[in-house]
VEXSEVO-479591 format. One record per atom (N, C-alpha, C): residue number from 1; residue in one letter; atom name; x, y, z. Coordinates in Angstrom, 1 decimal, always signed. Example, Ala and Ser with C-alpha at 12.3 -4.5 7.8 and 13.67 -1.06 7.14 Angstrom:
BEGIN
{1 'A' 'N' {+13.2 -5.7 +7.8}};
{1 'A' 'CA' {+12.3 -4.5 +7.8}};
{1 'A' 'C' {+13.2 -3.3 +7.8}};
{2 'S' 'N' {+12.8 -2.2 +7.1}};
{2 'S' 'CA' {+13.7 -1.1 +7.1}};
{2 'S' 'C' {+12.9 +0.0 +7.9}};
REM end
This chain:
BEGIN
{1 'X' 'N' {-23.4 -19.3 +42.0}};
{1 'X' 'CA' {-21.9 -19.1 +41.9}};
{1 'X' 'C' {-21.4 -20.1 +40.8}};
{2 'X' 'N' {-21.8 -21.3 +40.9}};
{2 'X' 'CA' {-21.3 -22.3 +39.9}};
{2 'X' 'C' {-21.7 -21.9 +38.5}};
{3 'X' 'N' {-22.9 -21.3 +38.4}};
{3 'X' 'CA' {-23.4 -20.9 +37.1}};
{3 'X' 'C' {-22.5 -19.8 +36.5}};
{4 'X' 'N' {-22.0 -18.9 +37.3}};
{4 'X' 'CA' {-21.2 -17.8 +36.9}};
{4 'X' 'C' {-19.8 -18.4 +36.4}};
{5 'X' 'N' {-19.3 -19.3 +37.2}};
{5 'X' 'CA' {-18.0 -20.0 +36.9}};
{5 'X' 'C' {-18.1 -20.7 +35.5}};
{6 'X' 'N' {-19.2 -21.5 +35.4}};
{6 'X' 'CA' {-19.5 -22.2 +34.2}};
{6 'X' 'C' {-19.6 -21.3 +33.0}};
{7 'X' 'N' {-20.4 -20.2 +33.2}};
{7 'X' 'CA' {-20.6 -19.3 +32.1}};
{7 'X' 'C' {-19.3 -18.6 +31.7}};
{8 'X' 'N' {-18.5 -18.3 +32.7}};
{8 'X' 'CA' {-17.1 -17.7 +32.4}};
{8 'X' 'C' {-16.3 -18.7 +31.6}};
{9 'X' 'N' {-16.3 -19.9 +32.0}};
{9 'X' 'CA' {-15.5 -21.0 +31.4}};
{9 'X' 'C' {-15.9 -21.1 +29.9}};
{10 'X' 'N' {-17.2 -21.1 +29.7}};
{10 'X' 'CA' {-17.7 -21.3 +28.3}};
{10 'X' 'C' {-17.3 -20.1 +27.4}};
{11 'X' 'N' {-17.4 -18.9 +28.0}};
{11 'X' 'CA' {-17.0 -17.7 +27.3}};
{11 'X' 'C' {-15.5 -17.8 +27.0}};
{12 'X' 'N' {-14.7 -18.2 +27.9}};
{12 'X' 'CA' {-13.3 -18.4 +27.7}};
{12 'X' 'C' {-13.0 -19.3 +26.6}};
{13 'X' 'N' {-13.7 -20.5 +26.6}};
{13 'X' 'CA' {-13.5 -21.5 +25.5}};
{13 'X' 'C' {-13.9 -20.9 +24.2}};
{14 'X' 'N' {-15.0 -20.2 +24.1}};
{14 'X' 'CA' {-15.5 -19.7 +22.8}};
{14 'X' 'C' {-14.5 -18.6 +22.3}};
{15 'X' 'N' {-14.0 -17.8 +23.1}};
{15 'X' 'CA' {-13.1 -16.8 +22.7}};
{15 'X' 'C' {-11.8 -17.4 +22.2}};
{16 'X' 'N' {-11.3 -18.4 +22.9}};
{16 'X' 'CA' {-10.1 -19.0 +22.4}};
{16 'X' 'C' {-10.3 -19.8 +21.1}};
{17 'X' 'N' {-11.5 -20.3 +20.9}};
{17 'X' 'CA' {-11.7 -21.0 +19.6}};
{17 'X' 'C' {-11.6 -20.1 +18.4}};
{18 'X' 'N' {-11.8 -18.8 +18.6}};
{18 'X' 'CA' {-11.7 -17.9 +17.5}};
{18 'X' 'C' {-10.3 -17.3 +17.3}};
{19 'X' 'N' {-9.4 -17.6 +18.2}};
{19 'X' 'CA' {-8.0 -17.0 +18.1}};
{19 'X' 'C' {-7.3 -17.5 +16.9}};
{20 'X' 'N' {-6.5 -16.7 +16.3}};
{20 'X' 'CA' {-5.7 -17.0 +15.2}};
{20 'X' 'C' {-4.4 -17.6 +15.7}};
{21 'X' 'N' {-4.0 -18.8 +15.1}};
{21 'X' 'CA' {-2.7 -19.3 +15.5}};
{21 'X' 'C' {-1.7 -18.7 +14.6}};
{22 'X' 'N' {-0.7 -18.0 +15.2}};
{22 'X' 'CA' {+0.3 -17.3 +14.4}};
{22 'X' 'C' {+1.5 -18.3 +14.3}};
{23 'X' 'N' {+1.7 -18.7 +13.0}};
{23 'X' 'CA' {+2.8 -19.6 +12.7}};
{23 'X' 'C' {+3.7 -18.8 +11.7}};
{24 'X' 'N' {+4.9 -19.3 +11.5}};
{24 'X' 'CA' {+5.8 -18.7 +10.5}};
{24 'X' 'C' {+5.2 -18.7 +9.1}};
{25 'X' 'N' {+4.5 -19.8 +8.8}};
{25 'X' 'CA' {+3.8 -19.8 +7.5}};
{25 'X' 'C' {+2.7 -18.7 +7.4}};
{26 'X' 'N' {+2.0 -18.5 +8.4}};
{26 'X' 'CA' {+0.9 -17.5 +8.4}};
{26 'X' 'C' {+1.6 -16.1 +8.3}};
{27 'X' 'N' {+2.7 -15.8 +9.0}};
{27 'X' 'CA' {+3.4 -14.5 +8.9}};
{27 'X' 'C' {+3.9 -14.3 +7.5}};
{28 'X' 'N' {+4.5 -15.4 +7.0}};
{28 'X' 'CA' {+5.1 -15.3 +5.6}};
{28 'X' 'C' {+4.0 -15.0 +4.6}};
{29 'X' 'N' {+2.8 -15.6 +4.8}};
{29 'X' 'CA' {+1.7 -15.3 +3.8}};
{29 'X' 'C' {+1.3 -13.9 +3.9}};
{30 'X' 'N' {+1.2 -13.3 +5.2}};
{30 'X' 'CA' {+0.8 -11.9 +5.3}};
{30 'X' 'C' {+1.8 -11.0 +4.6}};
{31 'X' 'N' {+3.0 -11.3 +4.8}};
{31 'X' 'CA' {+4.0 -10.4 +4.2}};
{31 'X' 'C' {+4.0 -10.5 +2.6}};
{32 'X' 'N' {+3.8 -11.8 +2.1}};
{32 'X' 'CA' {+3.8 -12.0 +0.7}};
{32 'X' 'C' {+2.5 -11.4 +0.1}};
{33 'X' 'N' {+1.5 -11.2 +0.8}};
{33 'X' 'CA' {+0.3 -10.6 +0.3}};
{33 'X' 'C' {+0.5 -9.3 -0.3}};
{34 'X' 'N' {+1.5 -8.5 +0.2}};
{34 'X' 'CA' {+1.8 -7.2 -0.4}};
{34 'X' 'C' {+2.2 -7.4 -1.9}};
{35 'X' 'N' {+3.0 -8.4 -2.2}};
{35 'X' 'CA' {+3.4 -8.5 -3.6}};
{35 'X' 'C' {+2.3 -9.0 -4.5}};
{36 'X' 'N' {+1.2 -9.6 -3.9}};
{36 'X' 'CA' {+0.1 -10.0 -4.7}};
{36 'X' 'C' {-0.7 -8.8 -5.2}};
{37 'X' 'N' {-0.5 -7.6 -4.6}};
{37 'X' 'CA' {-1.1 -6.4 -5.1}};
{37 'X' 'C' {-0.6 -6.0 -6.5}};
{38 'X' 'N' {+0.6 -6.4 -6.8}};
{38 'X' 'CA' {+1.2 -6.1 -8.1}};
{38 'X' 'C' {+0.9 -7.2 -9.1}};
{39 'X' 'N' {+0.5 -6.9 -10.3}};
{39 'X' 'CA' {+0.3 -7.9 -11.3}};
{39 'X' 'C' {+1.6 -8.7 -11.6}};
{40 'X' 'N' {+1.4 -9.9 -12.0}};
{40 'X' 'CA' {+2.6 -10.8 -12.3}};
{40 'X' 'C' {+3.4 -10.1 -13.4}};
{41 'X' 'N' {+4.7 -10.1 -13.3}};
{41 'X' 'CA' {+5.5 -9.6 -14.4}};
{41 'X' 'C' {+5.6 -8.1 -14.5}};
{42 'X' 'N' {+5.0 -7.4 -13.6}};
{42 'X' 'CA' {+5.1 -5.9 -13.6}};
{42 'X' 'C' {+6.5 -5.3 -13.6}};
{43 'X' 'N' {+7.4 -6.0 -12.9}};
{43 'X' 'CA' {+8.7 -5.5 -12.8}};
{43 'X' 'C' {+9.8 -6.4 -13.5}};
{44 'X' 'N' {+9.3 -7.2 -14.4}};
{44 'X' 'CA' {+10.2 -8.1 -15.2}};
{44 'X' 'C' {+11.3 -7.4 -16.0}};
{45 'X' 'N' {+11.1 -6.1 -16.2}};
{45 'X' 'CA' {+12.1 -5.3 -17.0}};
{45 'X' 'C' {+13.3 -5.0 -16.2}};
{46 'X' 'N' {+13.3 -5.1 -14.9}};
{46 'X' 'CA' {+14.4 -4.8 -14.1}};
{46 'X' 'C' {+15.5 -5.8 -14.2}};
{47 'X' 'N' {+16.7 -5.5 -14.7}};
{47 'X' 'CA' {+17.8 -6.5 -14.8}};
{47 'X' 'C' {+18.3 -6.9 -13.4}};
{48 'X' 'N' {+18.8 -8.1 -13.4}};
{48 'X' 'CA' {+19.4 -8.6 -12.1}};
{48 'X' 'C' {+20.6 -7.8 -11.7}};
{49 'X' 'N' {+21.4 -7.4 -12.7}};
{49 'X' 'CA' {+22.6 -6.6 -12.4}};
{49 'X' 'C' {+22.3 -5.1 -12.6}};
{50 'X' 'N' {+21.3 -4.6 -11.9}};
{50 'X' 'CA' {+20.9 -3.2 -12.0}};
{50 'X' 'C' {+22.1 -2.3 -11.6}};
{51 'X' 'N' {+22.4 -1.4 -12.5}};
{51 'X' 'CA' {+23.5 -0.4 -12.2}};
{51 'X' 'C' {+22.9 +0.9 -11.9}};
{52 'X' 'N' {+23.7 +1.8 -11.3}};
{52 'X' 'CA' {+23.3 +3.1 -11.0}};
{52 'X' 'C' {+22.9 +3.9 -12.2}};
{53 'X' 'N' {+23.7 +3.7 -13.3}};
{53 'X' 'CA' {+23.4 +4.4 -14.6}};
{53 'X' 'C' {+22.0 +4.0 -15.1}};
{54 'X' 'N' {+21.7 +2.7 -15.1}};
{54 'X' 'CA' {+20.4 +2.2 -15.5}};
{54 'X' 'C' {+19.3 +2.7 -14.7}};
{55 'X' 'N' {+19.5 +2.7 -13.4}};
{55 'X' 'CA' {+18.5 +3.2 -12.4}};
{55 'X' 'C' {+18.2 +4.7 -12.6}};
{56 'X' 'N' {+19.2 +5.5 -13.0}};
{56 'X' 'CA' {+19.0 +6.9 -13.2}};
{56 'X' 'C' {+18.6 +7.3 -14.6}};
{57 'X' 'N' {+18.5 +6.3 -15.5}};
{57 'X' 'CA' {+18.0 +6.6 -16.8}};
{57 'X' 'C' {+16.6 +7.0 -16.8}};
{58 'X' 'N' {+16.2 +8.1 -17.5}};
{58 'X' 'CA' {+14.8 +8.6 -17.5}};
{58 'X' 'C' {+13.8 +7.6 -18.0}};
{59 'X' 'N' {+14.2 +6.8 -19.1}};
{59 'X' 'CA' {+13.3 +5.8 -19.6}};
{59 'X' 'C' {+13.1 +4.7 -18.6}};
{60 'X' 'N' {+14.1 +4.3 -17.9}};
{60 'X' 'CA' {+14.0 +3.2 -16.8}};
{60 'X' 'C' {+13.1 +3.8 -15.7}};
{61 'X' 'N' {+13.3 +5.0 -15.3}};
{61 'X' 'CA' {+12.5 +5.6 -14.2}};
{61 'X' 'C' {+11.0 +5.7 -14.6}};
{62 'X' 'N' {+10.8 +6.0 -15.9}};
{62 'X' 'CA' {+9.4 +6.1 -16.4}};
{62 'X' 'C' {+8.7 +4.7 -16.4}};
{63 'X' 'N' {+9.5 +3.7 -16.8}};
{63 'X' 'CA' {+9.0 +2.3 -16.7}};
{63 'X' 'C' {+8.7 +1.9 -15.3}};
{64 'X' 'N' {+9.6 +2.3 -14.4}};
{64 'X' 'CA' {+9.4 +1.9 -12.9}};
{64 'X' 'C' {+8.2 +2.6 -12.4}};
{65 'X' 'N' {+8.0 +3.9 -12.7}};
{65 'X' 'CA' {+6.8 +4.6 -12.3}};
{65 'X' 'C' {+5.5 +4.0 -12.8}};
{66 'X' 'N' {+5.5 +3.6 -14.1}};
{66 'X' 'CA' {+4.4 +3.0 -14.7}};
{66 'X' 'C' {+4.0 +1.6 -14.1}};
{67 'X' 'N' {+5.1 +0.8 -13.8}};
{67 'X' 'CA' {+4.9 -0.5 -13.2}};
{67 'X' 'C' {+4.3 -0.3 -11.8}};
{68 'X' 'N' {+4.6 +0.7 -11.1}};
{68 'X' 'CA' {+4.1 +1.0 -9.7}};
{68 'X' 'C' {+2.6 +1.4 -9.7}};
{69 'X' 'N' {+2.1 +1.7 -10.9}};
{69 'X' 'CA' {+0.7 +2.1 -11.0}};
{69 'X' 'C' {-0.2 +1.0 -11.4}};
{70 'X' 'N' {+0.4 -0.2 -11.8}};
{70 'X' 'CA' {-0.4 -1.3 -12.3}};
{70 'X' 'C' {-1.0 -2.1 -11.1}};
{71 'X' 'N' {-2.2 -2.5 -11.2}};
{71 'X' 'CA' {-2.9 -3.2 -10.2}};
{71 'X' 'C' {-3.2 -4.7 -10.6}};
{72 'X' 'N' {-3.2 -5.5 -9.6}};
{72 'X' 'CA' {-3.6 -6.9 -9.8}};
{72 'X' 'C' {-5.2 -7.0 -9.8}};
{73 'X' 'N' {-5.8 -6.9 -10.9}};
{73 'X' 'CA' {-7.3 -6.8 -10.9}};
{73 'X' 'C' {-8.0 -8.2 -10.5}};
{74 'X' 'N' {-7.2 -9.3 -10.4}};
{74 'X' 'CA' {-7.8 -10.5 -10.0}};
{74 'X' 'C' {-8.1 -10.5 -8.5}};
{75 'X' 'N' {-7.7 -9.5 -7.8}};
{75 'X' 'CA' {-8.0 -9.4 -6.3}};
{75 'X' 'C' {-9.3 -8.6 -6.1}};
{76 'X' 'N' {-9.8 -8.0 -7.2}};
{76 'X' 'CA' {-11.0 -7.2 -7.1}};
{76 'X' 'C' {-12.1 -7.9 -6.3}};
{77 'X' 'N' {-12.6 -7.4 -5.2}};
{77 'X' 'CA' {-13.7 -7.9 -4.5}};
{77 'X' 'C' {-13.3 -9.0 -3.5}};
{78 'X' 'N' {-12.0 -9.4 -3.4}};
{78 'X' 'CA' {-11.6 -10.4 -2.6}};
{78 'X' 'C' {-11.0 -9.8 -1.3}};
{79 'X' 'N' {-11.1 -10.6 -0.2}};
{79 'X' 'CA' {-10.5 -10.2 +1.1}};
{79 'X' 'C' {-9.1 -10.8 +1.2}};
{80 'X' 'N' {-8.2 -10.0 +1.5}};
{80 'X' 'CA' {-6.8 -10.5 +1.9}};
{80 'X' 'C' {-6.4 -9.8 +3.1}};
{81 'X' 'N' {-5.5 -10.5 +3.9}};
{81 'X' 'CA' {-5.0 -9.9 +5.1}};
{81 'X' 'C' {-3.6 -9.2 +4.8}};
{82 'X' 'N' {-3.4 -8.0 +5.3}};
{82 'X' 'CA' {-2.2 -7.3 +5.0}};
{82 'X' 'C' {-1.7 -6.7 +6.3}};
{83 'X' 'N' {-0.5 -7.1 +6.7}};
{83 'X' 'CA' {+0.1 -6.3 +7.8}};
{83 'X' 'C' {+0.7 -5.0 +7.3}};
{84 'X' 'N' {+0.8 -4.0 +8.1}};
{84 'X' 'CA' {+1.3 -2.8 +7.6}};
{84 'X' 'C' {+1.3 -1.7 +8.7}};
{85 'X' 'N' {+1.6 -0.5 +8.2}};
{85 'X' 'CA' {+1.8 +0.6 +9.1}};
{85 'X' 'C' {+0.9 +1.7 +8.6}};
{86 'X' 'N' {+0.3 +2.4 +9.6}};
{86 'X' 'CA' {-0.7 +3.4 +9.3}};
{86 'X' 'C' {-0.1 +4.8 +9.3}};
{87 'X' 'N' {-0.4 +5.5 +8.2}};
{87 'X' 'CA' {+0.0 +6.9 +8.1}};
{87 'X' 'C' {-1.3 +7.7 +8.2}};
{88 'X' 'N' {-1.6 +8.3 +9.3}};
{88 'X' 'CA' {-2.9 +9.0 +9.5}};
{88 'X' 'C' {-3.0 +10.2 +8.5}};
{89 'X' 'N' {-4.3 +10.3 +8.0}};
{89 'X' 'CA' {-4.5 +11.5 +7.1}};
{89 'X' 'C' {-5.6 +12.4 +7.7}};
{90 'X' 'N' {-6.7 +11.7 +8.2}};
{90 'X' 'CA' {-7.8 +12.5 +8.8}};
{90 'X' 'C' {-8.2 +12.0 +10.1}};
{91 'X' 'N' {-8.7 +12.9 +11.0}};
{91 'X' 'CA' {-9.1 +12.5 +12.3}};
{91 'X' 'C' {-10.6 +12.9 +12.5}};
{92 'X' 'N' {-11.3 +12.2 +13.3}};
{92 'X' 'CA' {-12.6 +12.6 +13.9}};
{92 'X' 'C' {-12.4 +12.6 +15.4}};
{93 'X' 'N' {-12.2 +13.8 +15.9}};
{93 'X' 'CA' {-11.9 +13.9 +17.3}};
{93 'X' 'C' {-10.5 +13.3 +17.5}};
{94 'X' 'N' {-10.3 +12.3 +18.4}};
{94 'X' 'CA' {-9.0 +11.7 +18.6}};
{94 'X' 'C' {-8.9 +10.4 +17.8}};
{95 'X' 'N' {-9.9 +10.0 +17.0}};
{95 'X' 'CA' {-9.9 +8.8 +16.3}};
{95 'X' 'C' {-9.4 +9.0 +14.8}};
{96 'X' 'N' {-8.6 +8.1 +14.3}};
{96 'X' 'CA' {-8.2 +8.2 +12.9}};
{96 'X' 'C' {-9.4 +7.7 +12.0}};
{97 'X' 'N' {-9.8 +8.6 +11.1}};
{97 'X' 'CA' {-10.9 +8.2 +10.2}};
{97 'X' 'C' {-10.4 +7.8 +8.8}};
{98 'X' 'N' {-9.3 +8.3 +8.4}};
{98 'X' 'CA' {-8.7 +7.9 +7.1}};
{98 'X' 'C' {-7.2 +7.8 +7.2}};
{99 'X' 'N' {-6.6 +6.8 +6.6}};
{99 'X' 'CA' {-5.2 +6.6 +6.7}};
{99 'X' 'C' {-4.7 +5.8 +5.5}};
{100 'X' 'N' {-3.4 +5.9 +5.3}};
{100 'X' 'CA' {-2.7 +5.1 +4.3}};
{100 'X' 'C' {-2.1 +3.9 +5.0}};
{101 'X' 'N' {-2.3 +2.8 +4.4}};
{101 'X' 'CA' {-1.6 +1.6 +4.9}};
{101 'X' 'C' {-0.5 +1.2 +4.0}};
{102 'X' 'N' {+0.7 +1.2 +4.5}};
{102 'X' 'CA' {+1.9 +0.9 +3.7}};
{102 'X' 'C' {+2.7 -0.3 +4.3}};
{103 'X' 'N' {+3.5 -1.0 +3.5}};
{103 'X' 'CA' {+4.1 -2.2 +3.9}};
{103 'X' 'C' {+5.1 -2.1 +5.0}};
{104 'X' 'N' {+5.8 -1.0 +5.1}};
{104 'X' 'CA' {+7.0 -0.8 +6.0}};
{104 'X' 'C' {+6.9 +0.5 +6.8}};
{105 'X' 'N' {+7.4 +0.5 +8.0}};
{105 'X' 'CA' {+7.4 +1.7 +8.8}};
{105 'X' 'C' {+8.2 +2.8 +8.1}};
{106 'X' 'N' {+7.7 +4.0 +8.2}};
{106 'X' 'CA' {+8.5 +5.1 +7.7}};
{106 'X' 'C' {+8.1 +5.5 +6.2}};
{107 'X' 'N' {+7.4 +4.6 +5.5}};
{107 'X' 'CA' {+7.1 +4.9 +4.1}};
{107 'X' 'C' {+6.1 +6.0 +4.1}};
{108 'X' 'N' {+6.1 +6.7 +3.0}};
{108 'X' 'CA' {+5.2 +7.9 +2.8}};
{108 'X' 'C' {+5.7 +9.1 +3.6}};
{109 'X' 'N' {+6.7 +8.9 +4.5}};
{109 'X' 'CA' {+7.3 +10.0 +5.2}};
{109 'X' 'C' {+8.7 +10.3 +4.5}};
{110 'X' 'N' {+9.4 +9.2 +4.1}};
{110 'X' 'CA' {+10.7 +9.3 +3.5}};
{110 'X' 'C' {+10.5 +9.2 +2.0}};
{111 'X' 'N' {+11.5 +9.6 +1.3}};
{111 'X' 'CA' {+11.6 +9.6 -0.2}};
{111 'X' 'C' {+12.5 +8.4 -0.5}};
{112 'X' 'N' {+12.2 +7.6 -1.5}};
{112 'X' 'CA' {+10.9 +7.6 -2.3}};
{112 'X' 'C' {+9.8 +6.9 -1.6}};
{113 'X' 'N' {+8.6 +7.4 -1.9}};
{113 'X' 'CA' {+7.4 +6.7 -1.3}};
{113 'X' 'C' {+7.2 +5.3 -1.9}};
{114 'X' 'N' {+6.4 +4.5 -1.3}};
{114 'X' 'CA' {+6.2 +3.2 -1.9}};
{114 'X' 'C' {+5.4 +3.4 -3.2}};
{115 'X' 'N' {+5.4 +2.4 -4.1}};
{115 'X' 'CA' {+4.6 +2.5 -5.4}};
{115 'X' 'C' {+3.1 +2.6 -5.0}};
{116 'X' 'N' {+2.4 +3.2 -5.9}};
{116 'X' 'CA' {+0.9 +3.3 -5.7}};
{116 'X' 'C' {+0.3 +2.0 -5.5}};
{117 'X' 'N' {+0.8 +0.9 -6.1}};
{117 'X' 'CA' {+0.1 -0.4 -5.9}};
{117 'X' 'C' {+0.6 -1.1 -4.6}};
{118 'X' 'N' {+1.3 -0.4 -3.8}};
{118 'X' 'CA' {+1.7 -0.8 -2.5}};
{118 'X' 'C' {+1.3 +0.2 -1.4}};
{119 'X' 'N' {+0.3 +1.0 -1.8}};
{119 'X' 'CA' {-0.2 +2.0 -0.8}};
{119 'X' 'C' {-1.8 +1.9 -0.9}};
{120 'X' 'N' {-2.4 +1.7 +0.3}};
{120 'X' 'CA' {-3.8 +1.6 +0.4}};
{120 'X' 'C' {-4.4 +2.7 +1.1}};
{121 'X' 'N' {-5.5 +3.3 +0.6}};
{121 'X' 'CA' {-6.2 +4.3 +1.3}};
{121 'X' 'C' {-7.3 +3.6 +2.0}};
{122 'X' 'N' {-7.4 +3.8 +3.4}};
{122 'X' 'CA' {-8.4 +3.1 +4.2}};
{122 'X' 'C' {-9.2 +4.2 +4.8}};
{123 'X' 'N' {-10.5 +4.2 +4.5}};
{123 'X' 'CA' {-11.5 +5.1 +5.0}};
{123 'X' 'C' {-12.5 +4.4 +6.0}};
{124 'X' 'N' {-12.4 +4.8 +7.3}};
{124 'X' 'CA' {-13.2 +4.1 +8.2}};
{124 'X' 'C' {-14.4 +4.9 +8.6}};
{125 'X' 'N' {-14.7 +6.0 +7.9}};
{125 'X' 'CA' {-15.7 +6.9 +8.3}};
{125 'X' 'C' {-17.1 +6.5 +8.0}};
{126 'X' 'N' {-17.3 +5.4 +7.2}};
{126 'X' 'CA' {-18.6 +5.0 +6.9}};
{126 'X' 'C' {-18.7 +4.2 +5.7}};
REM end
């Protein structure tokens, strides 16, 4: 009986030693990791006093679309943590096997969708 209690206690201690401590700094890092997917300066062309006329200008919209396709290649092969919301695409039985990970709830359902560099395709099928 004492051995079971001792074993349970050791398991409890080992599980807690792997727990992530969630701090404001950790949460802030997770959220800011989404902006790391964009290359630095990708959206520098957007003026601080953006007007409706500028936003609706076809040239501006083309630049905005192009900036959304640029990727931060310095992250290639690196692991980063991203919080997000799952938009299921494929299922295997009742399990989701492929989904889009987006930064905010409701994206990819409402228009406009997030930029391509803020949309991740996750395939868990193998």
